[in-house]
mmCIF file of the N, C-alpha and C atoms, coordinates in Angstrom:
data_MODEL
# 
_entry.id   MODEL 
# 
loop_
_atom_site.group_PDB 
_atom_site.id 
_atom_site.type_symbol 
_atom_site.label_atom_id 
_atom_site.label_alt_id 
_atom_site.label_comp_id 
_atom_site.label_asym_id 
_atom_site.label_entity_id 
_atom_site.label_seq_id 
_atom_site.pdbx_PDB_ins_code 
_atom_site.Cartn_x 
_atom_site.Cartn_y 
_atom_site.Cartn_z 
_atom_site.occupancy 
_atom_site.B_iso_or_equiv 
_atom_site.pdbx_formal_charge 
_atom_site.auth_seq_id 
_atom_site.auth_comp_id 
_atom_site.auth_asym_id 
_atom_site.auth_atom_id 
_atom_site.pdbx_PDB_model_num 
ATOM 1   N N  . MET A 1 1  ? 0.856   -1.276  0.079  1.00 0.00 ? 1  MET A N  1 
ATOM 2   C CA . MET A 1 1  ? -0.008  -0.059  0.091  1.00 0.00 ? 1  MET A CA 1 
ATOM 3   C C  . MET A 1 1  ? 1.095   1.382   0.143  1.00 0.00 ? 1  MET A C  1 
ATOM 4   N N  . LEU A 1 2  ? 1.924   1.398   0.584  1.00 0.00 ? 2  LEU A N  1 
ATOM 5   C CA . LEU A 1 2  ? 2.981   2.472   1.080  1.00 0.00 ? 2  LEU A CA 1 
ATOM 6   C C  . LEU A 1 2  ? 3.300   2.344   -0.698 1.00 0.00 ? 2  LEU A C  1 
ATOM 7   N N  . ARG A 1 3  ? 3.734   1.572   -1.177 1.00 0.00 ? 3  ARG A N  1 
ATOM 8   C CA . ARG A 1 3  ? 4.446   1.560   -2.447 1.00 0.00 ? 3  ARG A CA 1 
ATOM 9   C C  . ARG A 1 3  ? 3.732   2.435   -3.466 1.00 0.00 ? 3  ARG A C  1 
ATOM 10  N N  . LEU A 1 4  ? 2.147   1.670   -3.120 1.00 0.00 ? 4  LEU A N  1 
ATOM 11  C CA . LEU A 1 4  ? 1.098   2.403   -4.217 1.00 0.00 ? 4  LEU A CA 1 
ATOM 12  C C  . LEU A 1 4  ? 0.846   3.663   -3.895 1.00 0.00 ? 4  LEU A C  1 
ATOM 13  N N  . GLY A 1 5  ? 1.186   4.394   -2.776 1.00 0.00 ? 5  GLY A N  1 
ATOM 14  C CA . GLY A 1 5  ? 0.885   5.512   -2.580 1.00 0.00 ? 5  GLY A CA 1 
ATOM 15  C C  . GLY A 1 5  ? 1.866   6.495   -3.131 1.00 0.00 ? 5  GLY A C  1 
ATOM 16  N N  . GLU A 1 6  ? 3.317   5.954   -3.288 1.00 0.00 ? 6  GLU A N  1 
ATOM 17  C CA . GLU A 1 6  ? 4.044   6.802   -4.186 1.00 0.00 ? 6  GLU A CA 1 
ATOM 18  C C  . GLU A 1 6  ? 3.696   7.086   -5.601 1.00 0.00 ? 6  GLU A C  1 
ATOM 19  N N  . THR A 1 7  ? 2.968   6.417   -6.025 1.00 0.00 ? 7  THR A N  1 
ATOM 20  C CA . THR A 1 7  ? 2.384   6.700   -7.651 1.00 0.00 ? 7  THR A CA 1 
ATOM 21  C C  . THR A 1 7  ? 1.050   6.719   -7.783 1.00 0.00 ? 7  THR A C  1 
ATOM 22  N N  . CYS A 1 8  ? 0.092   6.567   -6.934 1.00 0.00 ? 8  CYS A N  1 
ATOM 23  C CA . CYS A 1 8  ? -1.386  6.752   -7.096 1.00 0.00 ? 8  CYS A CA 1 
ATOM 24  C C  . CYS A 1 8  ? -2.056  7.565   -6.441 1.00 0.00 ? 8  CYS A C  1 
ATOM 25  N N  . ASP A 1 9  ? -2.787  8.402   -6.696 1.00 0.00 ? 9  ASP A N  1 
ATOM 26  C CA . ASP A 1 9  ? -3.644  9.187   -6.081 1.00 0.00 ? 9  ASP A CA 1 
ATOM 27  C C  . ASP A 1 9  ? -4.364  8.402   -4.820 1.00 0.00 ? 9  ASP A C  1 
ATOM 28  N N  . GLU A 1 10 ? -5.304  7.507   -5.550 1.00 0.00 ? 10 GLU A N  1 
ATOM 29  C CA . GLU A 1 10 ? -5.778  6.458   -4.255 1.00 0.00 ? 10 GLU A CA 1 
ATOM 30  C C  . GLU A 1 10 ? -6.236  5.107   -5.216 1.00 0.00 ? 10 GLU A C  1 
ATOM 31  N N  . THR A 1 11 ? -6.333  4.421   -4.161 1.00 0.00 ? 11 THR A N  1 
ATOM 32  C CA . THR A 1 11 ? -6.245  3.036   -4.133 1.00 0.00 ? 11 THR A CA 1 
ATOM 33  C C  . THR A 1 11 ? -7.399  2.066   -3.847 1.00 0.00 ? 11 THR A C  1 
ATOM 34  N N  . SER A 1 12 ? -7.555  0.751   -4.432 1.00 0.00 ? 12 SER A N  1 
ATOM 35  C CA . SER A 1 12 ? -8.688  0.462   -4.260 1.00 0.00 ? 12 SER A CA 1 
ATOM 36  C C  . SER A 1 12 ? -8.410  -1.261  -3.670 1.00 0.00 ? 12 SER A C  1 
ATOM 37  N N  . VAL A 1 13 ? -9.381  -1.115  -2.550 1.00 0.00 ? 13 VAL A N  1 
ATOM 38  C CA . VAL A 1 13 ? -8.969  -2.520  -1.758 1.00 0.00 ? 13 VAL A CA 1 
ATOM 39  C C  . VAL A 1 13 ? -10.066 -3.049  -1.458 1.00 0.00 ? 13 VAL A C  1 
ATOM 40  N N  . VAL A 1 14 ? -10.338 -4.638  -1.593 1.00 0.00 ? 14 VAL A N  1 
ATOM 41  C CA . VAL A 1 14 ? -11.359 -5.297  -1.791 1.00 0.00 ? 14 VAL A CA 1 
ATOM 42  C C  . VAL A 1 14 ? -11.747 -5.311  0.140  1.00 0.00 ? 14 VAL A C  1 
ATOM 43  N N  . ALA A 1 15 ? -13.518 -5.556  0.189  1.00 0.00 ? 15 ALA A N  1 
ATOM 44  C CA . ALA A 1 15 ? -13.802 -5.342  1.687  1.00 0.00 ? 15 ALA A CA 1 
ATOM 45  C C  . ALA A 1 15 ? -14.409 -6.612  1.516  1.00 0.00 ? 15 ALA A C  1 
ATOM 46  N N  . ASP A 1 16 ? -14.379 -7.801  0.893  1.00 0.00 ? 16 ASP A N  1 
ATOM 47  C CA . ASP A 1 16 ? -15.294 -8.941  1.170  1.00 0.00 ? 16 ASP A CA 1 
ATOM 48  C C  . ASP A 1 16 ? -14.307 -10.330 1.674  1.00 0.00 ? 16 ASP A C  1 
ATOM 49  N N  . GLN A 1 17 ? -12.884 -9.889  1.468  1.00 0.00 ? 17 GLN A N  1 
ATOM 50  C CA . GLN A 1 17 ? -12.403 -10.781 2.444  1.00 0.00 ? 17 GLN A CA 1 
ATOM 51  C C  . GLN A 1 17 ? -11.717 -10.441 3.443  1.00 0.00 ? 17 GLN A C  1 
ATOM 52  N N  . TRP A 1 18 ? -12.105 -11.657 4.355  1.00 0.00 ? 18 TRP A N  1 
ATOM 53  C CA . TRP A 1 18 ? -11.851 -11.632 6.054  1.00 0.00 ? 18 TRP A CA 1 
ATOM 54  C C  . TRP A 1 18 ? -10.684 -12.225 6.374  1.00 0.00 ? 18 TRP A C  1 
ATOM 55  N N  . GLY A 1 19 ? -10.516 -11.985 7.431  1.00 0.00 ? 19 GLY A N  1 
ATOM 56  C CA . GLY A 1 19 ? -9.313  -12.492 8.227  1.00 0.00 ? 19 GLY A CA 1 
ATOM 57  C C  . GLY A 1 19 ? -9.095  -12.516 9.436  1.00 0.00 ? 19 GLY A C  1 
ATOM 58  N N  . HIS A 1 20 ? -7.854  -13.041 10.232 1.00 0.00 ? 20 HIS A N  1 
ATOM 59  C CA . HIS A 1 20 ? -7.628  -12.457 11.834 1.00 0.00 ? 20 HIS A CA 1 
ATOM 60  C C  . HIS A 1 20 ? -6.174  -12.319 11.420 1.00 0.00 ? 20 HIS A C  1 
ATOM 61  N N  . PRO A 1 21 ? -5.833  -11.058 10.905 1.00 0.00 ? 21 PRO A N  1 
ATOM 62  C CA . PRO A 1 21 ? -4.112  -10.878 10.832 1.00 0.00 ? 21 PRO A CA 1 
ATOM 63  C C  . PRO A 1 21 ? -3.461  -10.706 12.590 1.00 0.00 ? 21 PRO A C  1 
ATOM 64  N N  . THR A 1 22 ? -2.326  -11.834 11.978 1.00 0.00 ? 22 THR A N  1 
ATOM 65  C CA . THR A 1 22 ? -1.313  -11.785 13.006 1.00 0.00 ? 22 THR A CA 1 
ATOM 66  C C  . THR A 1 22 ? -0.309  -11.436 12.832 1.00 0.00 ? 22 THR A C  1 
ATOM 67  N N  . SER A 1 23 ? 0.332   -10.487 13.935 1.00 0.00 ? 23 SER A N  1 
ATOM 68  C CA . SER A 1 23 ? 1.457   -9.749  14.020 1.00 0.00 ? 23 SER A CA 1 
ATOM 69  C C  . SER A 1 23 ? 2.724   -10.572 13.608 1.00 0.00 ? 23 SER A C  1 
ATOM 70  N N  . ALA A 1 24 ? 3.441   -10.569 13.150 1.00 0.00 ? 24 ALA A N  1 
ATOM 71  C CA . ALA A 1 24 ? 4.901   -11.381 12.894 1.00 0.00 ? 24 ALA A CA 1 
ATOM 72  C C  . ALA A 1 24 ? 5.642   -11.667 14.324 1.00 0.00 ? 24 ALA A C  1 
ATOM 73  N N  . LEU A 1 25 ? 5.634   -10.598 15.001 1.00 0.00 ? 25 LEU A N  1 
ATOM 74  C CA . LEU A 1 25 ? 6.173   -11.022 16.336 1.00 0.00 ? 25 LEU A CA 1 
ATOM 75  C C  . LEU A 1 25 ? 5.439   -11.332 17.155 1.00 0.00 ? 25 LEU A C  1 
ATOM 76  N N  . ASP A 1 26 ? 4.055   -11.399 17.095 1.00 0.00 ? 26 ASP A N  1 
ATOM 77  C CA . ASP A 1 26 ? 3.393   -12.593 17.978 1.00 0.00 ? 26 ASP A CA 1 
ATOM 78  C C  . ASP A 1 26 ? 3.364   -14.288 17.215 1.00 0.00 ? 26 ASP A C  1 
ATOM 79  N N  . PHE A 1 27 ? 3.475   -13.988 16.335 1.00 0.00 ? 27 PHE A N  1 
ATOM 80  C CA . PHE A 1 27 ? 3.982   -15.360 15.522 1.00 0.00 ? 27 PHE A CA 1 
ATOM 81  C C  . PHE A 1 27 ? 5.155   -16.031 16.071 1.00 0.00 ? 27 PHE A C  1 
ATOM 82  N N  . ALA A 1 28 ? 6.253   -15.057 15.787 1.00 0.00 ? 28 ALA A N  1 
ATOM 83  C CA . ALA A 1 28 ? 7.596   -15.709 16.668 1.00 0.00 ? 28 ALA A CA 1 
ATOM 84  C C  . ALA A 1 28 ? 7.631   -16.029 17.759 1.00 0.00 ? 28 ALA A C  1 
ATOM 85  N N  . ASP A 1 29 ? 6.956   -15.037 18.502 1.00 0.00 ? 29 ASP A N  1 
ATOM 86  C CA . ASP A 1 29 ? 7.123   -15.189 20.345 1.00 0.00 ? 29 ASP A CA 1 
ATOM 87  C C  . ASP A 1 29 ? 6.313   -16.510 20.453 1.00 0.00 ? 29 ASP A C  1 
ATOM 88  N N  . ALA A 1 30 ? 5.350   -17.289 19.782 1.00 0.00 ? 30 ALA A N  1 
ATOM 89  C CA . ALA A 1 30 ? 4.114   -18.024 20.002 1.00 0.00 ? 30 ALA A CA 1 
ATOM 90  C C  . ALA A 1 30 ? 5.223   -19.355 19.411 1.00 0.00 ? 30 ALA A C  1 
ATOM 91  N N  . ILE A 1 31 ? 6.135   -19.288 18.621 1.00 0.00 ? 31 ILE A N  1 
ATOM 92  C CA . ILE A 1 31 ? 6.712   -20.263 18.145 1.00 0.00 ? 31 ILE A CA 1 
ATOM 93  C C  . ILE A 1 31 ? 7.807   -20.867 19.015 1.00 0.00 ? 31 ILE A C  1 
ATOM 94  N N  . LEU A 1 32 ? 8.170   -19.725 19.290 1.00 0.00 ? 32 LEU A N  1 
ATOM 95  C CA . LEU A 1 32 ? 9.506   -19.786 20.391 1.00 0.00 ? 32 LEU A CA 1 
ATOM 96  C C  . LEU A 1 32 ? 8.872   -20.333 21.953 1.00 0.00 ? 32 LEU A C  1 
ATOM 97  N N  . GLN A 1 33 ? 7.719   -19.927 22.178 1.00 0.00 ? 33 GLN A N  1 
ATOM 98  C CA . GLN A 1 33 ? 7.022   -20.718 23.342 1.00 0.00 ? 33 GLN A CA 1 
ATOM 99  C C  . GLN A 1 33 ? 6.649   -21.919 23.330 1.00 0.00 ? 33 GLN A C  1 
ATOM 100 N N  . THR A 1 34 ? 5.901   -22.299 21.642 1.00 0.00 ? 34 THR A N  1 
ATOM 101 C CA . THR A 1 34 ? 6.078   -23.584 21.908 1.00 0.00 ? 34 THR A CA 1 
ATOM 102 C C  . THR A 1 34 ? 6.979   -24.544 21.852 1.00 0.00 ? 34 THR A C  1 
ATOM 103 N N  . ALA A 1 35 ? 8.287   -23.988 21.014 1.00 0.00 ? 35 ALA A N  1 
ATOM 104 C CA . ALA A 1 35 ? 9.549   -24.833 21.066 1.00 0.00 ? 35 ALA A CA 1 
ATOM 105 C C  . ALA A 1 35 ? 9.999   -25.501 22.559 1.00 0.00 ? 35 ALA A C  1 
ATOM 106 N N  . ARG A 1 36 ? 9.996   -24.053 23.137 1.00 0.00 ? 36 ARG A N  1 
ATOM 107 C CA . ARG A 1 36 ? 10.133  -24.307 24.671 1.00 0.00 ? 36 ARG A CA 1 
ATOM 108 C C  . ARG A 1 36 ? 9.763   -25.159 25.327 1.00 0.00 ? 36 ARG A C  1 
ATOM 109 N N  . ILE A 1 37 ? 8.308   -25.423 25.483 1.00 0.00 ? 37 ILE A N  1 
ATOM 110 C CA . ILE A 1 37 ? 7.308   -26.383 25.955 1.00 0.00 ? 37 ILE A CA 1 
ATOM 111 C C  . ILE A 1 37 ? 7.676   -27.447 25.188 1.00 0.00 ? 37 ILE A C  1 
ATOM 112 N N  . LEU A 1 38 ? 7.638   -27.991 23.962 1.00 0.00 ? 38 LEU A N  1 
ATOM 113 C CA . LEU A 1 38 ? 8.079   -29.374 23.668 1.00 0.00 ? 38 LEU A CA 1 
ATOM 114 C C  . LEU A 1 38 ? 9.482   -29.677 23.854 1.00 0.00 ? 38 LEU A C  1 
ATOM 115 N N  . ARG A 1 39 ? 10.360  -28.612 24.088 1.00 0.00 ? 39 ARG A N  1 
ATOM 116 C CA . ARG A 1 39 ? 11.655  -29.205 24.278 1.00 0.00 ? 39 ARG A CA 1 
ATOM 117 C C  . ARG A 1 39 ? 11.930  -29.701 25.695 1.00 0.00 ? 39 ARG A C  1 
ATOM 118 N N  . ASP A 1 40 ? 10.974  -28.551 26.720 1.00 0.00 ? 40 ASP A N  1 
ATOM 119 C CA . ASP A 1 40 ? 11.109  -29.178 28.113 1.00 0.00 ? 40 ASP A CA 1 
ATOM 120 C C  . ASP A 1 40 ? 10.242  -30.414 28.438 1.00 0.00 ? 40 ASP A C  1 
ATOM 121 N N  . SER A 1 41 ? 9.507   -30.323 27.783 1.00 0.00 ? 41 SER A N  1 
ATOM 122 C CA . SER A 1 41 ? 8.058   -31.714 28.323 1.00 0.00 ? 41 SER A CA 1 
ATOM 123 C C  . SER A 1 41 ? 8.894   -33.268 27.781 1.00 0.00 ? 41 SER A C  1 
ATOM 124 N N  . ARG A 1 42 ? 9.365   -33.363 26.527 1.00 0.00 ? 42 ARG A N  1 
ATOM 125 C CA . ARG A 1 42 ? 9.585   -34.450 25.956 1.00 0.00 ? 42 ARG A CA 1 
ATOM 126 C C  . ARG A 1 42 ? 8.338   -35.037 25.589 1.00 0.00 ? 42 ARG A C  1 
ATOM 127 N N  . ASP A 1 43 ? 7.024   -34.652 26.020 1.00 0.00 ? 43 ASP A N  1 
ATOM 128 C CA . ASP A 1 43 ? 5.574   -34.929 25.609 1.00 0.00 ? 43 ASP A CA 1 
ATOM 129 C C  . ASP A 1 43 ? 5.355   -35.155 23.881 1.00 0.00 ? 43 ASP A C  1 
ATOM 130 N N  . PHE A 1 44 ? 5.399   -35.973 23.337 1.00 0.00 ? 44 PHE A N  1 
ATOM 131 C CA . PHE A 1 44 ? 5.355   -36.491 22.146 1.00 0.00 ? 44 PHE A CA 1 
ATOM 132 C C  . PHE A 1 44 ? 3.778   -36.312 21.522 1.00 0.00 ? 44 PHE A C  1 
ATOM 133 N N  . SER A 1 45 ? 3.119   -36.344 22.488 1.00 0.00 ? 45 SER A N  1 
ATOM 134 C CA . SER A 1 45 ? 1.521   -36.237 22.303 1.00 0.00 ? 45 SER A CA 1 
ATOM 135 C C  . SER A 1 45 ? 1.380   -35.008 21.807 1.00 0.00 ? 45 SER A C  1 
ATOM 136 N N  . ARG A 1 46 ? 2.339   -33.696 22.033 1.00 0.00 ? 46 ARG A N  1 
ATOM 137 C CA . ARG A 1 46 ? 1.986   -32.253 22.273 1.00 0.00 ? 46 ARG A CA 1 
ATOM 138 C C  . ARG A 1 46 ? 2.225   -32.155 20.819 1.00 0.00 ? 46 ARG A C  1 
ATOM 139 N N  . TYR A 1 47 ? 3.198   -32.723 19.949 1.00 0.00 ? 47 TYR A N  1 
ATOM 140 C CA . TYR A 1 47 ? 3.678   -32.485 18.331 1.00 0.00 ? 47 TYR A CA 1 
ATOM 141 C C  . TYR A 1 47 ? 2.403   -32.390 17.565 1.00 0.00 ? 47 TYR A C  1 
ATOM 142 N N  . GLY A 1 48 ? 2.512   -31.396 16.467 1.00 0.00 ? 48 GLY A N  1 
ATOM 143 C CA . GLY A 1 48 ? 1.381   -31.469 15.555 1.00 0.00 ? 48 GLY A CA 1 
ATOM 144 C C  . GLY A 1 48 ? 1.476   -30.465 14.970 1.00 0.00 ? 48 GLY A C  1 
ATOM 145 N N  . VAL A 1 49 ? 0.029   -30.180 14.367 1.00 0.00 ? 49 VAL A N  1 
ATOM 146 C CA . VAL A 1 49 ? 0.274   -28.913 13.342 1.00 0.00 ? 49 VAL A CA 1 
ATOM 147 C C  . VAL A 1 49 ? -0.833  -27.834 14.531 1.00 0.00 ? 49 VAL A C  1 
ATOM 148 N N  . TYR A 1 50 ? -0.114  -26.711 14.842 1.00 0.00 ? 50 TYR A N  1 
ATOM 149 C CA . TYR A 1 50 ? -0.929  -25.861 15.395 1.00 0.00 ? 50 TYR A CA 1 
ATOM 150 C C  . TYR A 1 50 ? -1.335  -24.594 14.478 1.00 0.00 ? 50 TYR A C  1 
ATOM 151 N N  . TYR A 1 51 ? -2.271  -24.121 14.919 1.00 0.00 ? 51 TYR A N  1 
ATOM 152 C CA . TYR A 1 51 ? -3.186  -22.932 14.451 1.00 0.00 ? 51 TYR A CA 1 
ATOM 153 C C  . TYR A 1 51 ? -3.060  -21.639 15.398 1.00 0.00 ? 51 TYR A C  1 
ATOM 154 N N  . LEU A 1 52 ? -2.203  -20.315 15.004 1.00 0.00 ? 52 LEU A N  1 
ATOM 155 C CA . LEU A 1 52 ? -1.941  -19.424 15.307 1.00 0.00 ? 52 LEU A CA 1 
ATOM 156 C C  . LEU A 1 52 ? -2.899  -18.193 14.741 1.00 0.00 ? 52 LEU A C  1 
ATOM 157 N N  . ALA A 1 53 ? -3.653  -17.430 15.352 1.00 0.00 ? 53 ALA A N  1 
ATOM 158 C CA . ALA A 1 53 ? -4.543  -16.131 14.995 1.00 0.00 ? 53 ALA A CA 1 
ATOM 159 C C  . ALA A 1 53 ? -4.780  -15.335 15.967 1.00 0.00 ? 53 ALA A C  1 
ATOM 160 N N  . GLU A 1 54 ? -4.878  -14.245 15.690 1.00 0.00 ? 54 GLU A N  1 
ATOM 161 C CA . GLU A 1 54 ? -5.202  -13.071 16.627 1.00 0.00 ? 54 GLU A CA 1 
ATOM 162 C C  . GLU A 1 54 ? -6.890  -12.804 17.293 1.00 0.00 ? 54 GLU A C  1 
ATOM 163 N N  . THR A 1 55 ? -7.092  -12.476 17.807 1.00 0.00 ? 55 THR A N  1 
ATOM 164 C CA . THR A 1 55 ? -8.726  -12.197 18.148 1.00 0.00 ? 55 THR A CA 1 
ATOM 165 C C  . THR A 1 55 ? -9.307  -11.013 17.366 1.00 0.00 ? 55 THR A C  1 
ATOM 166 N N  . GLY A 1 56 ? -10.475 -11.380 16.954 1.00 0.00 ? 56 GLY A N  1 
ATOM 167 C CA . GLY A 1 56 ? -11.099 -10.237 16.025 1.00 0.00 ? 56 GLY A CA 1 
ATOM 168 C C  . GLY A 1 56 ? -10.489 -10.447 14.748 1.00 0.00 ? 56 GLY A C  1 
ATOM 169 N N  . ASP A 1 57 ? -11.669 -9.649  13.748 1.00 0.00 ? 57 ASP A N  1 
ATOM 170 C CA . ASP A 1 57 ? -11.140 -9.858  12.346 1.00 0.00 ? 57 ASP A CA 1 
ATOM 171 C C  . ASP A 1 57 ? -11.458 -8.625  11.385 1.00 0.00 ? 57 ASP A C  1 
ATOM 172 N N  . THR A 1 58 ? -11.280 -8.637  10.426 1.00 0.00 ? 58 THR A N  1 
ATOM 173 C CA . THR A 1 58 ? -11.078 -7.321  9.610  1.00 0.00 ? 58 THR A CA 1 
ATOM 174 C C  . THR A 1 58 ? -11.100 -7.945  8.237  1.00 0.00 ? 58 THR A C  1 
ATOM 175 N N  . SER A 1 59 ? -11.255 -6.901  7.394  1.00 0.00 ? 59 SER A N  1 
ATOM 176 C CA . SER A 1 59 ? -10.998 -7.085  5.947  1.00 0.00 ? 59 SER A CA 1 
ATOM 177 C C  . SER A 1 59 ? -9.678  -6.292  5.357  1.00 0.00 ? 59 SER A C  1 
ATOM 178 N N  . TRP A 1 60 ? -9.398  -6.849  4.495  1.00 0.00 ? 60 TRP A N  1 
ATOM 179 C CA . TRP A 1 60 ? -8.327  -5.932  3.794  1.00 0.00 ? 60 TRP A CA 1 
ATOM 180 C C  . TRP A 1 60 ? -8.431  -4.632  3.767  1.00 0.00 ? 60 TRP A C  1 
ATOM 181 N N  . ASN A 1 61 ? -9.657  -3.727  3.632  1.00 0.00 ? 61 ASN A N  1 
ATOM 182 C CA . ASN A 1 61 ? -10.271 -2.766  3.117  1.00 0.00 ? 61 ASN A CA 1 
ATOM 183 C C  . ASN A 1 61 ? -10.595 -2.171  4.862  1.00 0.00 ? 61 ASN A C  1 
ATOM 184 N N  . GLY A 1 62 ? -10.386 -3.054  5.822  1.00 0.00 ? 62 GLY A N  1 
ATOM 185 C CA . GLY A 1 62 ? -10.254 -2.738  7.400  1.00 0.00 ? 62 GLY A CA 1 
ATOM 186 C C  . GLY A 1 62 ? -8.709  -2.270  7.481  1.00 0.00 ? 62 GLY A C  1 
ATOM 187 N N  . ILE A 1 63 ? -7.787  -2.938  6.952  1.00 0.00 ? 63 ILE A N  1 
ATOM 188 C CA . ILE A 1 63 ? -6.403  -2.898  7.298  1.00 0.00 ? 63 ILE A CA 1 
ATOM 189 C C  . ILE A 1 63 ? -5.700  -1.788  6.664  1.00 0.00 ? 63 ILE A C  1 
ATOM 190 N N  . ALA A 1 64 ? -6.181  -1.296  5.145  1.00 0.00 ? 64 ALA A N  1 
ATOM 191 C CA . ALA A 1 64 ? -5.418  -0.386  4.466  1.00 0.00 ? 64 ALA A CA 1 
ATOM 192 C C  . ALA A 1 64 ? -5.330  0.911   4.919  1.00 0.00 ? 64 ALA A C  1 
ATOM 193 N N  . PRO A 1 65 ? -6.414  1.738   5.492  1.00 0.00 ? 65 PRO A N  1 
ATOM 194 C CA . PRO A 1 65 ? -6.636  3.105   6.068  1.00 0.00 ? 65 PRO A CA 1 
ATOM 195 C C  . PRO A 1 65 ? -5.918  3.129   7.275  1.00 0.00 ? 65 PRO A C  1 
ATOM 196 N N  . ASN A 1 66 ? -5.404  2.393   7.541  1.00 0.00 ? 66 ASN A N  1 
ATOM 197 C CA . ASN A 1 66 ? -4.637  2.478   9.588  1.00 0.00 ? 66 ASN A CA 1 
ATOM 198 C C  . ASN A 1 66 ? -3.725  3.855   9.473  1.00 0.00 ? 66 ASN A C  1 
ATOM 199 N N  . ASP A 1 67 ? -3.950  4.065   10.598 1.00 0.00 ? 67 ASP A N  1 
ATOM 200 C CA . ASP A 1 67 ? -3.187  5.410   10.893 1.00 0.00 ? 67 ASP A CA 1 
ATOM 201 C C  . ASP A 1 67 ? -1.813  5.354   10.543 1.00 0.00 ? 67 ASP A C  1 
ATOM 202 N N  . ARG A 1 68 ? -1.189  4.342   10.914 1.00 0.00 ? 68 ARG A N  1 
ATOM 203 C CA . ARG A 1 68 ? 0.510   4.412   10.372 1.00 0.00 ? 68 ARG A CA 1 
ATOM 204 C C  . ARG A 1 68 ? 0.517   4.472   9.130  1.00 0.00 ? 68 ARG A C  1 
ATOM 205 N N  . ALA A 1 69 ? 0.130   4.026   8.383  1.00 0.00 ? 69 ALA A N  1 
ATOM 206 C CA . ALA A 1 69 ? 0.002   4.181   6.691  1.00 0.00 ? 69 ALA A CA 1 
ATOM 207 C C  . ALA A 1 69 ? -0.121  5.420   6.204  1.00 0.00 ? 69 ALA A C  1 
ATOM 208 N N  . ARG A 1 70 ? -1.303  6.364   7.052  1.00 0.00 ? 70 ARG A N  1 
ATOM 209 C CA . ARG A 1 70 ? -1.536  7.572   6.557  1.00 0.00 ? 70 ARG A CA 1 
ATOM 210 C C  . ARG A 1 70 ? -0.242  8.299   6.984  1.00 0.00 ? 70 ARG A C  1 
ATOM 211 N N  . ALA A 1 71 ? -0.061  8.151   8.076  1.00 0.00 ? 71 ALA A N  1 
ATOM 212 C CA . ALA A 1 71 ? 1.068   8.886   8.159  1.00 0.00 ? 71 ALA A CA 1 
ATOM 213 C C  . ALA A 1 71 ? 2.280   8.915   7.688  1.00 0.00 ? 71 ALA A C  1 
ATOM 214 N N  . LEU A 1 72 ? 2.535   7.610   6.724  1.00 0.00 ? 72 LEU A N  1 
ATOM 215 C CA . LEU A 1 72 ? 3.391   7.494   6.260  1.00 0.00 ? 72 LEU A CA 1 
ATOM 216 C C  . LEU A 1 72 ? 3.398   7.956   4.405  1.00 0.00 ? 72 LEU A C  1 
ATOM 217 N N  . GLY A 1 73 ? 2.209   8.233   4.573  1.00 0.00 ? 73 GLY A N  1 
ATOM 218 C CA . GLY A 1 73 ? 1.980   9.047   3.270  1.00 0.00 ? 73 GLY A CA 1 
ATOM 219 C C  . GLY A 1 73 ? 1.038   7.673   2.157  1.00 0.00 ? 73 GLY A C  1 
ATOM 220 N N  . ALA A 1 74 ? 0.494   6.625   2.874  1.00 0.00 ? 74 ALA A N  1 
ATOM 221 C CA . ALA A 1 74 ? -0.397  6.144   1.796  1.00 0.00 ? 74 ALA A CA 1 
ATOM 222 C C  . ALA A 1 74 ? -1.484  6.918   1.322  1.00 0.00 ? 74 ALA A C  1 
ATOM 223 N N  . PRO A 1 75 ? -2.078  6.459   0.337  1.00 0.00 ? 75 PRO A N  1 
ATOM 224 C CA . PRO A 1 75 ? -3.595  7.546   -0.204 1.00 0.00 ? 75 PRO A CA 1 
ATOM 225 C C  . PRO A 1 75 ? -4.693  6.682   0.420  1.00 0.00 ? 75 PRO A C  1 
ATOM 226 N N  . PRO A 1 76 ? -5.541  7.670   0.065  1.00 0.00 ? 76 PRO A N  1 
ATOM 227 C CA . PRO A 1 76 ? -6.992  7.122   0.727  1.00 0.00 ? 76 PRO A CA 1 
ATOM 228 C C  . PRO A 1 76 ? -7.400  5.828   -0.296 1.00 0.00 ? 76 PRO A C  1 
ATOM 229 N N  . THR A 1 77 ? -8.423  4.988   0.594  1.00 0.00 ? 77 THR A N  1 
ATOM 230 C CA . THR A 1 77 ? -8.574  3.744   -0.005 1.00 0.00 ? 77 THR A CA 1 
ATOM 231 C C  . THR A 1 77 ? -10.049 3.780   -0.191 1.00 0.00 ? 77 THR A C  1 
ATOM 232 N N  . SER A 1 78 ? -10.518 3.266   -1.370 1.00 0.00 ? 78 SER A N  1 
ATOM 233 C CA . SER A 1 78 ? -11.774 2.905   -1.371 1.00 0.00 ? 78 SER A CA 1 
ATOM 234 C C  . SER A 1 78 ? -12.357 1.569   -1.438 1.00 0.00 ? 78 SER A C  1 
ATOM 235 N N  . THR A 1 79 ? -13.383 1.296   -1.392 1.00 0.00 ? 79 THR A N  1 
ATOM 236 C CA . THR A 1 79 ? -13.795 -0.485  -1.127 1.00 0.00 ? 79 THR A CA 1 
ATOM 237 C C  . THR A 1 79 ? -14.330 -0.568  -2.975 1.00 0.00 ? 79 THR A C  1 
ATOM 238 N N  . SER A 1 80 ? -14.185 -1.929  -2.955 1.00 0.00 ? 80 SER A N  1 
ATOM 239 C CA . SER A 1 80 ? -14.375 -2.774  -4.230 1.00 0.00 ? 80 SER A CA 1 
ATOM 240 C C  . SER A 1 80 ? -15.294 -3.823  -4.087 1.00 0.00 ? 80 SER A C  1 
# 
């Protein structure tokens, strides 16, 4: 979005795709915590596939106009 802001006066962002955006820092923290638990417990029943998502949900259109992006010069968004 910021790159587009350098070349476009306005961008169009979809509003019909919803999800649970997860911070890379939170994701990394969860991996490290899980790795420590698995290393320390040696309980192989805990091994498997894990799913991580933040609470709450939003659309891409909900993410695009955040204050940080605006402060860095992102263009206004419109819903498509």
